[in-house]
C-alpha angles and dihedrals in degrees: 000000000000124000110276111257134183111241128197112199127182123205092022099150095092146343121029093343093058090045090053092049091049092046091051091052090048089055091054099260130133118243136205112195115206105203139152094237111031092179088074087068097048094112092044090053093046092052093051096076092232096312096107136058130184117207129187109247130161106197089207089065115069093191091055091048088053092051093046093052090050091052091049092050091047091054101043104016099231145010126243102174129028115193113191101198106141117108147108139211133246114209116207144095115280088250092049098052111091123224090250092052091047094049092048090051092052093043094060103031098038116014095040091052092044093051095049092045091054091049092051094049098071096057089042091052091050091056094037090231135093147132123212111196111190113193100211122153140238079261087069089068105025120040123224135204111268096015102080096130093041087050089050093053093050094042087054092048091052093045097059091037092056090050090047090055089056093045101046107032092099088057093061092257117132128190126212120190109200114204109190124184121211109332127179098260134112094274094105091039130041094351093059115089123198119218109250094228118075125191116196093217089070096052094103094050112027092023090055090049090051090055091047093052092049092052092045096055110109095011102067112139096226119099110214093202093056092046092048093051091050092049092052091049091048091051088057093058119106090226110022120183118263092230127036116184111200122211135004095280092056092050091049094049092048091050090049092051092048090052090051091049091051091047093051093045090055097041098081099008096129092051098040098048097065095057095104130095110279096029 
């Protein structure tokens, strides 16, 4: 049995978030679920024998995130593991997505996670121990047609998380960036929002992606329960990896992106190197 830890998990009502919360309880940990509608987890809390708590938290509201974190600390005293899982995707060409839709995407996927991460860091620093598990996506490393703003939100999440890992490692705080591929959750279903504006010129690119997502929903190869159990086990490691691709598709996309990066770095290397003073 692992050492009991206090977990904070966002988006724990369903999908991967719920699976992570369940896996943490199975491993003997205590879990605080940050969700918009905590009443949906009443039975889950009752069945936990006092080891789980559901708190109302809208990740688009920084004041509510502050209050929720204070409630969680009041109940369990500290936090060992923060898992930022909540998020959704906006499907649409970069030109199609409105400013309001783009800002809403960033508010939940990036700023909500950033705010809660910052709030968890102080109690982690005091105890010289902590794990920040950021549920990103393979889309946080490799962009896809039709998901430009979702890509942007996950690229931003990974950017500050990578810096945080460098800043806080000496304090006993470790960061894990999970990069799942297509998992059988609601992401391609109810959680996926389509940009209101549609431009016919993108029908063969974004339109094709929209059809693909609709056909994929419910048949994704990824098993959320298996991924959740692995994430909990990884968070228990003394030295977890910074990045954790999940599933074959994620590994393939990461390898493809790395090959592209190497190709581009070599393409004009002899001309780009001598662009410094003195060359």
